[in-house]
Biopython code that builds the backbone (N, CA, C, O; Angstrom):
import numpy as np
from Bio.PDB.StructureBuilder import StructureBuilder

atoms = [
    (1, "MET", "N", (0.842, -1.175, 0.000)),
    (1, "MET", "CA", (0.000, 0.000, 0.000)),
    (1, "MET", "C", (0.895, 1.248, 0.000)),
    (1, "MET", "O", (1.818, 1.352, 0.808)),
    (2, "ALA", "N", (0.629, 2.151, -0.869)),
    (2, "ALA", "CA", (1.379, 3.403, -0.936)),
    (2, "ALA", "C", (0.482, 4.542, -0.477)),
    (2, "ALA", "O", (-0.718, 4.561, -0.751)),
    (3, "THR", "N", (1.085, 5.482, 0.221)),
    (3, "THR", "CA", (0.373, 6.662, 0.677)),
    (3, "THR", "C", (1.134, 7.884, 0.191)),
    (3, "THR", "O", (2.356, 7.947, 0.317)),
    (4, "ILE", "N", (0.436, 8.827, -0.350)),
    (4, "ILE", "CA", (1.058, 10.067, -0.791)),
    (4, "ILE", "C", (0.916, 11.091, 0.324)),
    (4, "ILE", "O", (-0.179, 11.335, 0.832)),
    (5, "VAL", "N", (2.044, 11.683, 0.695)),
    (5, "VAL", "CA", (2.057, 12.706, 1.733)),
    (5, "VAL", "C", (2.447, 14.020, 1.069)),
    (5, "VAL", "O", (3.451, 14.096, 0.361)),
    (6, "THR", "N", (1.650, 15.046, 1.303)),
    (6, "THR", "CA", (1.941, 16.356, 0.742)),
    (6, "THR", "C", (2.563, 17.219, 1.831)),
    (6, "THR", "O", (1.994, 17.386, 2.910)),
    (7, "LEU", "N", (3.735, 17.763, 1.533)),
    (7, "LEU", "CA", (4.423, 18.627, 2.480)),
    (7, "LEU", "C", (4.314, 20.073, 2.023)),
    (7, "LEU", "O", (4.339, 20.361, 0.827)),
    (8, "ASP", "N", (4.194, 20.979, 2.987)),
    (8, "ASP", "CA", (4.237, 22.387, 2.617)),
    (8, "ASP", "C", (5.661, 22.732, 2.200)),
    (8, "ASP", "O", (6.572, 21.921, 2.363)),
    (9, "GLU", "N", (5.851, 23.925, 1.665)),
    (9, "GLU", "CA", (7.159, 24.315, 1.116)),
    (9, "GLU", "C", (8.278, 24.230, 2.150)),
    (9, "GLU", "O", (9.369, 23.741, 1.857)),
    (10, "LYS", "N", (8.000, 24.707, 3.356)),
    (10, "LYS", "CA", (9.025, 24.696, 4.411)),
    (10, "LYS", "C", (9.475, 23.272, 4.729)),
    (10, "LYS", "O", (10.673, 22.990, 4.749)),
    (11, "HIS", "N", (8.520, 22.373, 4.976)),
    (11, "HIS", "CA", (8.862, 21.000, 5.338)),
    (11, "HIS", "C", (9.505, 20.256, 4.172)),
    (11, "HIS", "O", (10.365, 19.399, 4.377)),
    (12, "SER", "N", (9.097, 20.576, 2.973)),
    (12, "SER", "CA", (9.701, 19.965, 1.799)),
    (12, "SER", "C", (11.176, 20.359, 1.682)),
    (12, "SER", "O", (12.025, 19.517, 1.393)),
    (13, "ARG", "N", (11.478, 21.650, 1.910)),
    (13, "ARG", "CA", (12.878, 22.111, 1.870)),
    (13, "ARG", "C", (13.710, 21.441, 2.962)),
    (13, "ARG", "O", (14.841, 21.018, 2.723)),
    (14, "VAL", "N", (13.137, 21.349, 4.159)),
    (14, "VAL", "CA", (13.857, 20.723, 5.275)),
    (14, "VAL", "C", (14.154, 19.257, 4.970)),
    (14, "VAL", "O", (15.267, 18.785, 5.200)),
    (15, "ALA", "N", (13.160, 18.541, 4.453)),
    (15, "ALA", "CA", (13.350, 17.123, 4.128)),
    (15, "ALA", "C", (14.391, 16.961, 3.017)),
    (15, "ALA", "O", (15.230, 16.062, 3.078)),
    (16, "ALA", "N", (14.338, 17.823, 2.010)),
    (16, "ALA", "CA", (15.292, 17.740, 0.902)),
    (16, "ALA", "C", (16.713, 18.027, 1.383)),
    (16, "ALA", "O", (17.652, 17.336, 0.989)),
    (17, "ARG", "N", (16.874, 19.041, 2.231)),
    (17, "ARG", "CA", (18.203, 19.394, 2.744)),
    (17, "ARG", "C", (18.767, 18.252, 3.604)),
    (17, "ARG", "O", (19.923, 17.860, 3.448)),
    (18, "ALA", "N", (17.933, 17.727, 4.510)),
    (18, "ALA", "CA", (18.380, 16.634, 5.375)),
    (18, "ALA", "C", (18.747, 15.406, 4.548)),
    (18, "ALA", "O", (19.733, 14.727, 4.836)),
    (19, "ALA", "N", (17.954, 15.127, 3.529)),
    (19, "ALA", "CA", (18.227, 13.976, 2.669)),
    (19, "ALA", "C", (19.553, 14.149, 1.937)),
    (19, "ALA", "O", (20.344, 13.210, 1.850)),
    (20, "ARG", "N", (19.797, 15.349, 1.410)),
    (20, "ARG", "CA", (21.072, 15.603, 0.719)),
    (20, "ARG", "C", (22.250, 15.387, 1.656)),
    (20, "ARG", "O", (23.252, 14.778, 1.279)),
    (21, "GLU", "N", (22.122, 15.897, 2.895)),
    (21, "GLU", "CA", (23.207, 15.742, 3.868)),
    (21, "GLU", "C", (23.484, 14.274, 4.178)),
    (21, "GLU", "O", (24.615, 13.898, 4.486)),
    (22, "LEU", "N", (22.448, 13.457, 4.095)),
    (22, "LEU", "CA", (22.596, 12.024, 4.369)),
    (22, "LEU", "C", (22.877, 11.213, 3.112)),
    (22, "LEU", "O", (23.077, 10.000, 3.179)),
    (23, "GLY", "N", (22.892, 11.888, 1.959)),
    (23, "GLY", "CA", (23.157, 11.191, 0.708)),
    (23, "GLY", "C", (22.025, 10.301, 0.265)),
    (23, "GLY", "O", (22.255, 9.231, -0.297)),
    (24, "THR", "N", (20.796, 10.734, 0.511)),
    (24, "THR", "CA", (19.636, 9.926, 0.165)),
    (24, "THR", "C", (18.574, 10.828, -0.469)),
    (24, "THR", "O", (18.802, 12.023, -0.661)),
    (25, "THR", "N", (17.429, 10.260, -0.787)),
    (25, "THR", "CA", (16.329, 11.051, -1.337)),
    (25, "THR", "C", (15.409, 11.500, -0.207)),
    (25, "THR", "O", (15.449, 10.956, 0.896)),
    (26, "ALA", "N", (14.584, 12.493, -0.497)),
    (26, "ALA", "CA", (13.626, 12.960, 0.504)),
    (26, "ALA", "C", (12.663, 11.838, 0.892)),
    (26, "ALA", "O", (12.290, 11.707, 2.057)),
    (27, "GLU", "N", (12.271, 11.043, -0.076)),
    (27, "GLU", "CA", (11.354, 9.932, 0.215)),
    (27, "GLU", "C", (12.009, 8.918, 1.154)),
    (27, "GLU", "O", (11.394, 8.467, 2.120)),
    (28, "GLN", "N", (13.267, 8.564, 0.859)),
    (28, "GLN", "CA", (13.974, 7.618, 1.732)),
    (28, "GLN", "C", (14.188, 8.213, 3.122)),
    (28, "GLN", "O", (14.122, 7.505, 4.127)),
    (29, "TYR", "N", (14.445, 9.517, 3.168)),
    (29, "TYR", "CA", (14.622, 10.203, 4.454)),
    (29, "TYR", "C", (13.354, 10.087, 5.299)),
    (29, "TYR", "O", (13.427, 9.785, 6.491)),
    (30, "VAL", "N", (12.210, 10.322, 4.694)),
    (30, "VAL", "CA", (10.939, 10.218, 5.436)),
    (30, "VAL", "C", (10.719, 8.782, 5.901)),
    (30, "VAL", "O", (10.244, 8.560, 7.015)),
    (31, "HIS", "N", (11.058, 7.808, 5.063)),
    (31, "HIS", "CA", (10.955, 6.398, 5.478)),
    (31, "HIS", "C", (11.826, 6.145, 6.708)),
    (31, "HIS", "O", (11.404, 5.477, 7.651)),
    (32, "GLN", "N", (13.058, 6.690, 6.688)),
    (32, "GLN", "CA", (13.973, 6.501, 7.822)),
    (32, "GLN", "C", (13.410, 7.136, 9.098)),
    (32, "GLN", "O", (13.541, 6.574, 10.186)),
    (33, "LEU", "N", (12.784, 8.307, 8.958)),
    (33, "LEU", "CA", (12.183, 8.957, 10.129)),
    (33, "LEU", "C", (11.081, 8.090, 10.729)),
    (33, "LEU", "O", (10.996, 7.928, 11.946)),
    (34, "ILE", "N", (10.254, 7.543, 9.875)),
    (34, "ILE", "CA", (9.153, 6.696, 10.352)),
    (34, "ILE", "C", (9.711, 5.443, 11.020)),
    (34, "ILE", "O", (9.244, 5.038, 12.085)),
    (35, "ASP", "N", (10.716, 4.830, 10.387)),
    (35, "ASP", "CA", (11.331, 3.638, 10.982)),
    (35, "ASP", "C", (11.948, 3.966, 12.343)),
    (35, "ASP", "O", (11.782, 3.212, 13.302)),
    (36, "ALA", "N", (12.657, 5.090, 12.422)),
    (36, "ALA", "CA", (13.316, 5.482, 13.678)),
    (36, "ALA", "C", (12.291, 5.765, 14.771)),
    (36, "ALA", "O", (12.538, 5.487, 15.944)),
    (37, "ALA", "N", (11.160, 6.308, 14.393)),
    (37, "ALA", "CA", (10.126, 6.636, 15.383)),
    (37, "ALA", "C", (9.518, 5.380, 16.002)),
    (37, "ALA", "O", (8.895, 5.445, 17.061)),
    (38, "ASN", "N", (9.699, 4.248, 15.346)),
    (38, "ASN", "CA", (9.105, 3.006, 15.842)),
    (38, "ASN", "C", (10.111, 2.082, 16.511)),
    (38, "ASN", "O", (9.780, 0.940, 16.830)),
    (39, "LEU", "N", (11.348, 2.561, 16.732)),
    (39, "LEU", "CA", (12.345, 1.754, 17.423)),
    (39, "LEU", "C", (12.088, 1.750, 18.924)),
    (39, "LEU", "O", (11.614, 2.738, 19.485)),
    (40, "THR", "N", (12.399, 0.652, 19.555)),
    (40, "THR", "CA", (12.320, 0.590, 21.010)),
    (40, "THR", "C", (13.578, 1.240, 21.588)),
    (40, "THR", "O", (14.557, 1.452, 20.873)),
    (41, "PHE", "N", (13.546, 1.547, 22.860)),
    (41, "PHE", "CA", (14.702, 2.128, 23.525)),
    (41, "PHE", "C", (15.897, 1.190, 23.423)),
    (41, "PHE", "O", (17.023, 1.637, 23.206)),
    (42, "ASP", "N", (15.658, -0.109, 23.579)),
    (42, "ASP", "CA", (16.743, -1.092, 23.467)),
    (42, "ASP", "C", (17.347, -1.102, 22.061)),
    (42, "ASP", "O", (18.559, -1.250, 21.910)),
    (43, "GLU", "N", (16.516, -0.948, 21.040)),
    (43, "GLU", "CA", (17.019, -0.918, 19.667)),
    (43, "GLU", "C", (17.851, 0.335, 19.406)),
    (43, "GLU", "O", (18.855, 0.281, 18.695)),
    (44, "VAL", "N", (17.435, 1.456, 19.977)),
    (44, "VAL", "CA", (18.175, 2.705, 19.816)),
    (44, "VAL", "C", (19.544, 2.583, 20.480)),
    (44, "VAL", "O", (20.549, 3.033, 19.928)),
    (45, "LEU", "N", (19.581, 1.976, 21.664)),
    (45, "LEU", "CA", (20.829, 1.871, 22.417)),
    (45, "LEU", "C", (21.735, 0.733, 21.975)),
    (45, "LEU", "O", (22.894, 0.690, 22.388)),
    (46, "ALA", "N", (21.253, -0.183, 21.157)),
    (46, "ALA", "CA", (22.047, -1.346, 20.764)),
    (46, "ALA", "C", (23.415, -0.972, 20.188)),
    (46, "ALA", "O", (24.410, -1.571, 20.595)),
    (47, "PRO", "N", (23.515, -0.014, 19.260)),
    (47, "PRO", "CA", (24.842, 0.323, 18.744)),
    (47, "PRO", "C", (25.759, 0.938, 19.806)),
    (47, "PRO", "O", (26.971, 0.726, 19.778)),
    (48, "VAL", "N", (25.185, 1.692, 20.733)),
    (48, "VAL", "CA", (25.977, 2.294, 21.809)),
    (48, "VAL", "C", (26.519, 1.199, 22.712)),
    (48, "VAL", "O", (27.695, 1.205, 23.078)),
    (49, "ARG", "N", (25.662, 0.269, 23.064)),
    (49, "ARG", "CA", (26.089, -0.851, 23.913)),
    (49, "ARG", "C", (27.168, -1.684, 23.228)),
    (49, "ARG", "O", (28.134, -2.104, 23.866)),
    (50, "GLN", "N", (27.002, -1.922, 21.928)),
    (50, "GLN", "CA", (27.995, -2.694, 21.179)),
    (50, "GLN", "C", (29.329, -1.960, 21.159)),
    (50, "GLN", "O", (30.379, -2.570, 21.361)),
    (51, "GLY", "N", (29.290, -0.659, 20.917)),
    (51, "GLY", "CA", (30.512, 0.135, 20.910)),
    (51, "GLY", "C", (31.205, 0.120, 22.260)),
    (51, "GLY", "O", (32.432, 0.059, 22.338)),
    (52, "PHE", "N", (30.408, 0.176, 23.329)),
    (52, "PHE", "CA", (30.977, 0.117, 24.681)),
    (52, "PHE", "C", (31.685, -1.217, 24.905)),
    (52, "PHE", "O", (32.803, -1.261, 25.418)),
    (53, "ARG", "N", (31.014, -2.310, 24.509)),
    (53, "ARG", "CA", (31.630, -3.636, 24.675)),
    (53, "ARG", "C", (32.934, -3.720, 23.891)),
    (53, "ARG", "O", (33.925, -4.254, 24.389)),
    (54, "GLU", "N", (32.937, -3.196, 22.670)),
    (54, "GLU", "CA", (34.119, -3.271, 21.815)),
    (54, "GLU", "C", (35.243, -2.342, 22.275)),
    (54, "GLU", "O", (36.403, -2.553, 21.922)),
    (55, "SER", "N", (34.911, -1.327, 23.051)),
    (55, "SER", "CA", (35.920, -0.357, 23.479)),
    (55, "SER", "C", (36.886, -0.944, 24.501)),
    (55, "SER", "O", (38.025, -0.490, 24.616)),
    (56, "GLY", "N", (36.434, -1.950, 25.242)),
    (56, "GLY", "CA", (37.271, -2.543, 26.276)),
    (56, "GLY", "C", (37.254, -1.777, 27.589)),
    (56, "GLY", "O", (37.906, -2.185, 28.549)),
    (57, "VAL", "N", (36.518, -0.674, 27.646)),
    (57, "VAL", "CA", (36.406, 0.112, 28.877)),
    (57, "VAL", "C", (35.507, -0.656, 29.847)),
    (57, "VAL", "O", (34.459, -1.172, 29.457)),
    (58, "THR", "N", (35.922, -0.724, 31.097)),
    (58, "THR", "CA", (35.099, -1.404, 32.092)),
    (58, "THR", "C", (34.037, -0.447, 32.629)),
    (58, "THR", "O", (34.149, 0.768, 32.468)),
    (59, "GLU", "N", (33.016, -0.997, 33.264)),
    (59, "GLU", "CA", (31.980, -0.150, 33.867)),
    (59, "GLU", "C", (32.572, 0.744, 34.944)),
    (59, "GLU", "O", (32.167, 1.898, 35.080)),
    (60, "ASP", "N", (33.526, 0.223, 35.711)),
    (60, "ASP", "CA", (34.179, 1.034, 36.745)),
    (60, "ASP", "C", (34.948, 2.199, 36.134)),
    (60, "ASP", "O", (34.920, 3.308, 36.666)),
    (61, "GLU", "N", (35.635, 1.953, 35.019)),
    (61, "GLU", "CA", (36.364, 3.033, 34.337)),
    (61, "GLU", "C", (35.402, 4.094, 33.815)),
    (61, "GLU", "O", (35.679, 5.291, 33.903)),
    (62, "LEU", "N", (34.276, 3.650, 33.273)),
    (62, "LEU", "CA", (33.269, 4.590, 32.791)),
    (62, "LEU", "C", (32.697, 5.395, 33.949)),
    (62, "LEU", "O", (32.535, 6.610, 33.838)),
    (63, "ASP", "N", (32.390, 4.733, 35.055)),
    (63, "ASP", "CA", (31.890, 5.431, 36.245)),
    (63, "ASP", "C", (32.882, 6.491, 36.715)),
    (63, "ASP", "O", (32.496, 7.611, 37.050)),
    (64, "ASP", "N", (34.163, 6.126, 36.737)),
    (64, "ASP", "CA", (35.195, 7.079, 37.157)),
    (64, "ASP", "C", (35.245, 8.284, 36.227)),
    (64, "ASP", "O", (35.354, 9.421, 36.687)),
    (65, "ALA", "N", (35.165, 8.041, 34.916)),
    (65, "ALA", "CA", (35.215, 9.139, 33.941)),
    (65, "ALA", "C", (34.007, 10.060, 34.095)),
    (65, "ALA", "O", (34.148, 11.281, 34.030)),
    (66, "VAL", "N", (32.830, 9.488, 34.298)),
    (66, "VAL", "CA", (31.610, 10.295, 34.480)),
    (66, "VAL", "C", (31.705, 11.104, 35.769)),
    (66, "VAL", "O", (31.366, 12.288, 35.783)),
    (67, "ASN", "N", (32.157, 10.486, 36.838)),
    (67, "ASN", "CA", (32.294, 11.204, 38.110)),
    (67, "ASN", "C", (33.296, 12.344, 38.008)),
    (67, "ASN", "O", (33.075, 13.420, 38.564)),
    (68, "GLU", "N", (34.390, 12.115, 37.304)),
    (68, "GLU", "CA", (35.389, 13.177, 37.121)),
    (68, "GLU", "C", (34.801, 14.323, 36.308)),
    (68, "GLU", "O", (35.023, 15.490, 36.632)),
    (69, "ALA", "N", (34.060, 14.003, 35.266)),
    (69, "ALA", "CA", (33.428, 15.047, 34.453)),
    (69, "ALA", "C", (32.426, 15.846, 35.282)),
    (69, "ALA", "O", (32.341, 17.066, 35.143)),
    (70, "ARG", "N", (31.676, 15.175, 36.135)),
    (70, "ARG", "CA", (30.723, 15.875, 37.012)),
    (70, "ARG", "C", (31.450, 16.841, 37.947)),
    (70, "ARG", "O", (30.990, 17.961, 38.167)),
    (71, "LYS", "N", (32.581, 16.406, 38.495)),
    (71, "LYS", "CA", (33.346, 17.269, 39.393)),
    (71, "LYS", "C", (33.826, 18.518, 38.665)),
    (71, "LYS", "O", (33.759, 19.624, 39.201)),
    (72, "VAL", "N", (34.309, 18.335, 37.445)),
    (72, "VAL", "CA", (34.805, 19.470, 36.649)),
    (72, "VAL", "C", (33.662, 20.442, 36.357)),
    (72, "VAL", "O", (33.826, 21.653, 36.507)),
    (73, "ILE", "N", (32.525, 19.925, 35.948)),
    (73, "ILE", "CA", (31.369, 20.786, 35.653)),
    (73, "ILE", "C", (30.912, 21.508, 36.907)),
    (73, "ILE", "O", (30.618, 22.702, 36.862)),
    (74, "HIS", "N", (30.848, 20.801, 38.020)),
    (74, "HIS", "CA", (30.424, 21.408, 39.281)),
    (74, "HIS", "C", (31.384, 22.521, 39.691)),
    (74, "HIS", "O", (30.953, 23.590, 40.122)),
    (75, "ALA", "N", (32.681, 22.270, 39.556)),
    (75, "ALA", "CA", (33.683, 23.278, 39.925)),
    (75, "ALA", "C", (33.534, 24.512, 39.033)),
    (75, "ALA", "O", (33.644, 25.635, 39.526)),
    (76, "LYS", "N", (33.289, 24.332, 37.739)),
    (76, "LYS", "CA", (33.117, 25.470, 36.829)),
    (76, "LYS", "C", (31.875, 26.274, 37.203)),
    (76, "LYS", "O", (31.894, 27.504, 37.162)),
    (77, "ARG", "N", (30.811, 25.589, 37.563)),
    (77, "ARG", "CA", (29.582, 26.295, 37.960)),
    (77, "ARG", "C", (29.789, 27.095, 39.236)),
    (77, "ARG", "O", (29.338, 28.234, 39.360)),
    (78, "GLN", "N", (30.480, 26.472, 40.179)),
    (78, "GLN", "CA", (30.746, 27.160, 41.457)),
    (78, "GLN", "C", (31.610, 28.392, 41.220)),
    (78, "GLN", "O", (31.374, 29.453, 41.797)),
    (79, "LYS", "N", (32.609, 28.234, 40.367)),
    (79, "LYS", "CA", (33.501, 29.346, 40.062)),
    (79, "LYS", "C", (32.725, 30.487, 39.404)),
    (79, "LYS", "O", (32.967, 31.656, 39.703)),
    (80, "GLY", "N", (31.814, 30.159, 38.528)),
    (80, "GLY", "CA", (30.987, 31.159, 37.838)),
    (80, "GLY", "C", (30.049, 31.892, 38.783)),
    (80, "GLY", "O", (29.734, 33.059, 38.552)),
    (81, "ARG", "N", (29.602, 31.241, 39.826)),
    (81, "ARG", "CA", (28.689, 31.866, 40.800)),
    (81, "ARG", "C", (29.408, 32.838, 41.715)),
    (81, "ARG", "O", (28.804, 33.768, 42.249)),
    (82, "ARG", "N", (30.702, 32.617, 41.892)),
    (82, "ARG", "CA", (31.482, 33.475, 42.803)),
    (82, "ARG", "C", (31.834, 34.807, 42.172)),
    (82, "ARG", "O", (32.210, 35.742, 42.878)),
    (83, "LYS", "N", (31.722, 34.912, 40.870)),
    (83, "LYS", "CA", (32.117, 36.156, 40.198)),
    (83, "LYS", "C", (31.125, 37.268, 40.445)),
    (83, "LYS", "O", (31.309, 38.380, 39.951)),
]
sb = StructureBuilder()
sb.init_structure("model")
sb.init_model(0)
sb.init_chain("A")
sb.init_seg("    ")
for serial, (resi, resn, name, xyz) in enumerate(atoms, 1):
    if name == "N":
        sb.init_residue(resn, " ", resi, " ")
    sb.init_atom(name, np.array(xyz, "f"), 0.0, 1.0, " ", f" {name:<3s}", serial, name[0])
structure = sb.get_structure()
């Protein structure tokens, strides 16, 4: 079953620009948007989880990196409030 969707000029330009940036057609871009909108959270995170496994970083190392980043951000915020 095929459905024809009519886009106003603004949305048509946006879809065409996004499609060009991705090296695809506007029609394929809209298909990708619809497919992405129907992914589960687990499906969205699957490539991230795979990359994490392949990186060799342990959960403890990741926790340490996140905690260090939080400390840096907190220190910058505190410094900004003192001015």
